[in-house]
C-alpha positions in Angstrom: 0.1 -0.3 0.0 2.7 2.2 0.8 4.2 1.6 -2.8 0.8 2.5 -4.5 0.5 5.5 -2.4 3.9 6.9 -3.2 3.6 5.9 -6.7 0.4 8.1 -6.9 1.9 10.9 -4.9 4.7 11.3 -7.6 2.6 10.7 -10.5 0.1 14.0 -9.5 3.1 15.7 -8.4 4.6 15.5 -12.1 1.7 16.6 -13.4 1.2 19.5 -11.0 4.7 20.5 -12.2 3.5 20.2 -15.7 0.3 22.1 -15.6 1.1 24.8 -12.8 2.0 27.6 -15.6 -0.3 26.2 -18.1 -3.2 29.1 -18.9 -6.5 27.9 -17.1 -8.7 25.6 -18.9 -11.9 23.8 -18.4 -12.2 20.4 -16.4 -13.1 18.5 -19.2 -10.2 19.8 -21.2 -8.1 19.4 -18.3 -8.9 16.2 -17.5 -8.4 14.5 -21.1 -5.0 16.6 -21.0 -4.4 14.5 -17.8 -5.4 11.5 -19.2 -3.5 11.5 -22.1 0.0 12.8 -20.3 -0.1 9.6 -18.0 -2.0 6.8 -19.3 -0.8 7.2 -23.2 2.2 9.8 -22.8 4.2 11.1 -25.8 3.2 8.3 -27.7 -0.5 9.9 -28.4 0.0 11.2 -31.3 1.3 8.6 -32.9 -1.6 6.4 -31.8 -4.3 8.8 -32.7 -2.9 9.9 -36.4 -3.0 5.7 -37.1 -6.6 5.5 -36.1 -7.7 8.0 -38.2 -9.1 7.6 -41.5 -7.1 9.8 -43.7 -6.1 7.6 -46.4 -7.8 6.9 -49.6 -9.5 3.8 -50.2 -7.0 1.2 -51.8 -8.3 -0.4 -55.0 -8.7 -3.6 -53.0 -11.3 -1.9 -50.8 -13.1 0.1 -53.3 -13.7 -4.1 -55.0 -14.6 -5.3 -51.9 -16.9 -2.5 -51.5 -18.4 -3.0 -55.2 -18.5 -6.6 -54.8 -20.7 -5.8 -51.8 -23.2 -3.7 -53.6 -21.8 -0.8 -52.4 -21.3 1.9 -55.3 -21.3 5.3 -55.3 -24.6 6.6 -57.0 -27.0 9.6 -57.1 -30.8 9.0 -57.5 -30.7 12.3 -58.9 -29.2 11.8 -61.8 -31.5 8.7 -62.4 -34.2 11.0 -62.5 -33.0 13.4 -64.7 -32.0 11.2 -67.0 -35.3 9.8 -67.4 -36.7 13.5 -67.4 -34.4 14.3 -70.2 -35.5 11.2 -72.2 -39.0 11.7 -71.6 -38.2 15.5 -73.2 -37.1 13.9 -76.0 -39.7 11.3 -76.4 -42.3 13.6 -76.5 -40.5 16.1 -78.9 -39.9 13.0 -81.6 -42.8 10.5 -80.5 -45.1 12.9 -78.5 -47.5 13.2 -81.5 -48.0 9.6 -82.2 -48.2 9.0 -78.8 -50.8 11.6 -78.1 -52.4 10.3 -81.2 -52.6 6.7 -80.1 -54.3 7.9 -76.8 -57.0 9.9 -78.7 -58.2 7.1 -80.5 -58.4 5.0 -77.7 -60.6 7.5 -75.8 -62.4 8.0 -78.7 -63.5 4.9 -79.0 -63.9 3.9 -75.9 -66.4 7.0 -75.1 -68.2 6.6 -78.9 -69.3 2.8 -78.0 -71.0 4.0 -74.7 -74.3 2.5 -75.6 -72.6 -0.4 -77.5 -74.4 -3.5 -76.5 -71.9 -6.1 -75.0 -72.5 -9.8 -75.7 -70.4 -13.2 -75.2 -69.9 -13.2 -78.6 -68.8 -9.5 -79.1 -66.5 -9.1 -75.5 -63.7 -10.6 -76.7 -62.7 -8.7 -80.0 -63.7 -5.4 -78.0 -61.4 -6.1 -74.9 -58.9 -7.0 -77.4 -59.5 -3.9 -79.6 -59.0 -1.8 -76.5 -56.0 -3.3 -75.0 -54.3 -3.2 -78.4 -54.8 0.9 -78.6 -53.9 1.3 -75.0 -50.8 -0.6 -75.4 -49.2 1.2 -78.1 -50.4 4.6 -76.4 -48.4 3.4 -73.1 -45.8 1.3 -74.3 -43.6 3.9 -75.9 -43.5 6.1 -72.2 -43.3 3.1 -70.3 -40.4 1.6 -72.2 -38.9 4.6 -72.2 -38.8 5.1 -68.3 -37.9 1.5 -68.0 -34.6 2.1 -70.3 -33.8 5.4 -69.1 -33.9 3.6 -65.7 -31.4 0.8 -67.2 -29.0 3.4 -68.5 -28.8 5.9 -65.6 -27.5 3.1 -63.4 -25.4 1.6 -65.9 -23.8 4.9 -67.0 -23.1 5.6 -63.0 -22.0 2.3 -61.9 -21.5 -0.3 -64.7 -23.0 -3.9 -64.9 -22.9 -4.5 -61.4 -24.6 -8.0 -60.1 -24.6 -8.8 -56.0 -26.2 -10.8 -53.8 -24.5 -9.5 -50.6 -27.7 -6.8 -50.3 -30.4 -9.8 -50.3 -28.4 -11.8 -47.7 -29.9 -12.1 -44.2 -29.1 -9.4 -41.8 -30.4 -9.4 -38.1 -29.2 -5.7 -37.8 -32.2 -5.0 -40.1 -34.5 -6.7 -37.8 -33.3 -4.9 -34.4 -35.5 -1.4 -33.4 -33.0 0.4 -32.2 -31.1 0.1 -35.1 -33.9 1.3 -37.1 -34.6 4.0 -35.1 -31.2 5.1 -35.2 -31.1 4.9 -38.9 -34.3 6.9 -39.2 -33.0 9.8 -37.3 -29.3 9.4 -38.4 -27.8 12.3 -40.4 -27.9 10.9 -43.7 -31.4 10.2 -43.7 -32.5 13.7 -42.1 -29.9 14.9 -45.2 -31.6 13.2 -47.7 -35.5 14.3 -46.0 -34.4 17.9 -46.5 -32.9 17.4 -50.0 -36.0 15.8 -50.9 -38.3 18.3 -49.2 -36.2 21.2 -51.0 -36.5 19.6 -54.3 -40.1 19.0 -53.8 -40.5 22.7 -53.4 -38.4 23.7 -56.1 -40.2 21.7 -58.9 -43.6 23.0 -56.9 -42.1 26.6 -57.6 -40.9 25.9 -61.3 -44.9 24.2 -61.8 -46.5 27.5 -60.0 -44.1 30.1 -62.4 -45.0 27.8 -65.3 -49.0 27.5 -64.6 -48.8 31.2 -63.9 -47.8 32.6 -67.6 -49.5 29.7 -69.1 -52.7 30.3 -67.5 -55.0 31.9 -70.4 -53.5 29.1 -72.5 -54.7 26.3 -70.2 -58.3 28.0 -69.7 -58.5 28.3 -73.5 -58.5 24.4 -73.7 -62.5 24.3 -72.8 -63.0 26.4 -75.9 -61.2 23.3 -78.2 -62.1 20.5 -80.1 -61.1 16.9 -78.5 -58.3 16.7 -81.7 -56.3 19.7 -80.9 -56.3 19.3 -77.3 -53.8 16.9 -77.3 -51.5 18.3 -79.8 -51.4 21.4 -77.3 -51.3 19.1 -74.4 -48.2 17.6 -75.7 -46.5 21.1 -76.2 -47.5 22.3 -72.8 -46.2 19.0 -71.1 -43.0 19.1 -73.3 -42.2 22.8 -71.8 -43.0 22.1 -68.5 -40.3 19.0 -68.6 -37.6 20.9 -69.7 -37.6 23.6 -67.3 -38.0 21.3 -64.6 -35.3 18.9 -66.1 -32.9 22.1 -66.4 -33.5 23.3 -62.5 -33.1 20.0 -61.3 -30.3 19.0 -63.6 -27.9 21.7 -61.6 -28.8 19.4 -58.1 -28.3 16.4 -60.0 -24.7 17.4 -61.1 -24.2 18.6 -57.3 -25.6 15.6 -55.7 -23.5 13.6 -57.9 -20.4 14.7 -57.2 -21.1 15.0 -53.5 -22.3 11.2 -53.5 -18.6 10.3 -54.8 -17.1 12.2 -52.1 -19.2 11.5 -49.3 -18.7 7.6 -50.8 -14.3 8.0 -51.0 -14.6 9.4 -47.7 -16.9 6.7 -45.8 -14.2 4.0 -47.4 -11.3 5.7 -46.0 -8.6 3.5 -44.5 -6.0 4.4 -41.3 -2.5 3.8 -41.9 -3.0 0.7 -40.1 -5.5 -0.4 -42.2 -3.3 0.1 -45.3 -0.2 -1.7 -43.8 -2.3 -4.6 -42.3 -3.8 -5.0 -46.3 -0.6 -4.5 -48.2 0.6 -7.9 -45.5 -2.2 -9.9 -46.5 -1.5 -9.1 -50.5 2.2 -9.7 -49.8 1.6 -13.4 -48.1 -0.9 -14.3 -51.0 0.6 -17.2 -53.3 -1.2 -15.2 -56.1 0.2 -11.8 -55.6 3.8 -13.3 -55.2 3.4 -15.6 -57.9 2.6 -12.8 -60.3 4.6 -10.0 -58.7 7.7 -12.8 -59.6 6.0 -13.6 -63.3 6.4 -10.2 -64.0 10.0 -9.6 -62.5 11.0 -12.4 -65.0 9.2 -10.7 -67.9 11.0 -7.3 -67.0 14.2 -9.3 -66.8 13.8 -11.2 -69.6 12.7 -8.3 -71.7 16.0 -6.6 -70.5 17.8 -9.3 -71.6 16.6 -9.3 -75.6 17.3 -5.9 -75.5 20.9 -6.5 -75.0 21.4 -9.3 -77.5 21.8 -7.1 -80.4 25.0 -5.3 -78.8 26.7 -8.8 -78.2 29.9 -9.4 -79.5 29.2 -13.2 -80.2 26.6 -16.0 -79.3 27.9 -18.8 -78.6 25.9 -21.9 -79.0 25.8 -25.8 -78.5 24.4 -25.7 -81.2 20.5 -26.1 -80.6 19.5 -26.4 -76.6 21.7 -23.1 -75.5 22.9 -19.9 -76.7 25.0 -17.3 -74.5 25.7 -13.8 -75.4 29.1 -12.3 -74.8 29.7 -9.0 -75.2 33.3 -7.2 -75.0 34.0 -3.3 -75.3 37.6 -2.3 -74.5 35.8 1.3 -73.6 33.5 -0.2 -71.5 34.9 -3.3 -69.7 38.4 -4.9 -69.2 36.6 -8.9 -69.8 34.0 -10.1 -71.8 30.5 -10.0 -70.3 27.2 -12.2 -70.3 24.5 -10.1 -71.7 22.2 -12.9 -72.5 21.5 -16.5 -71.8 18.7 -19.0 -72.1 17.7 -23.0 -72.8 15.6 -24.6 -75.5 12.9 -21.5 -76.7 14.6 -18.8 -75.2 17.8 -20.0 -76.8 16.2 -20.3 -80.2 14.8 -16.6 -79.7 18.0 -15.1 -78.8 19.5 -16.6 -82.3 16.9 -15.3 -83.8 17.5 -11.7 -82.6 20.8 -12.2 -83.2 20.2 -13.0 -86.8 18.0 -10.3 -87.4 20.8 -7.9 -86.2 24.1 -9.6 -87.8 25.7 -10.4 -84.8 28.1 -13.5 -85.5 27.2 -17.2 -84.0 29.6 -19.9 -82.9 29.0 -23.2 -82.2 30.9 -24.7 -79.0 29.1 -26.9 -77.2 32.0 -27.3 -74.1 32.6 -23.5 -73.4 28.8 -22.8 -74.1 27.6 -25.6 -71.3 30.4 -24.0 -68.9 29.5 -20.8 -69.4 25.7 -21.5 -69.0 26.4 -23.1 -65.8 29.0 -20.8 -64.0 27.9 -17.4 -65.1 24.9 -15.3 -64.6 23.3 -12.3 -67.0 25.7 -9.5 -66.1 28.7 -11.3 -64.7 32.2 -11.1 -66.6 33.5 -14.5 -67.4 35.2 -16.8 -65.5 38.9 -16.4 -65.4 39.8 -19.7 -66.2 37.5 -19.5 -69.6 39.7 -16.4 -70.7 41.8 -18.4 -73.3 39.3 -20.1 -74.7 36.8 -17.0 -75.2 39.6 -15.1 -76.8 40.1 -17.3 -79.4 36.2 -17.2 -80.2 36.6 -13.5 -80.1 39.7 -13.6 -82.5 37.6 -16.2 -84.6 34.8 -12.8 -84.7 37.3 -10.6 -85.5 39.1 -12.4 -88.3 35.3 -12.8 -90.2 34.6 -9.5 -89.6 38.1 -8.3 -91.6 
């Protein structure tokens, strides 16, 4: 007990000495400072920095999120694409659709006193269905295609069963209540209300401006109403699309930013991920394969600079370079067996590099030398004789 009391007294004395000249602060701030100083010490900044999510998500993290069906997506952008396509539809095919709708309504209303029997019921229903189908298919088809196209433009083709898997957290009423009043939910609610008010305001201004035209519908013939309605709806859709388009682009940029922010990682998470990737046999194998390919490409690039190619004659090929200005003794710049040997000989032929067959020397050089090595000293005499032959051939 005495030791514990003495230790506690020493800690408190150190704290008082440290903070006796410090400016007055709140009790909460002082308590936090004391806690960090005593319990964490000089390593606090290191630990807190390591736990902060300051790093951008790695490709692996983004890939895992995509596999789970998590992508940056703006529903506002989907809506605006649908609105734009609807405006184009009204512009190019609106007259056809409204004409079909007129025929459907005309036949429906003109046959009010038509006597329906068991014999004519089916043809009558088929006729109505035919006109209704062609009057509405263009609209519904456009909306469906626009919705699919909007999703493909934002996230590409994405299929994931992760969102369909049962999750007990979704059945938790407390979690549901928290999500109901979360910042994201409240933000989306405020955004929806703002859009609703904005669209209502645009529609109000449009109706106010076109009120005389709208009232003139009462004196029009039924045939003239549909083209008039087409032009009126087209102009309204265009105005709403222009206003919501700005919001949609802004929302898309924000959704991308928010998605990336939510996936940010700590420095420790990135280190752990790198360790896992380095330990993955497939990653190691791919890395080694890439290194081999790079080494091979560098080796093949040095073959045209070779002075001579030693062969045995088909299974092995060793490219030697000797330049008095660059090195004191010959250097092995490339070597290979079987297919690699054939490739070396092929490049040598294309670049007029001399090839000499010497089975014993080729085998010894292949076994005892690596690329970039000087030839062994005990083979100087044999290689000097080969180089003499090459120089005579060139003369």
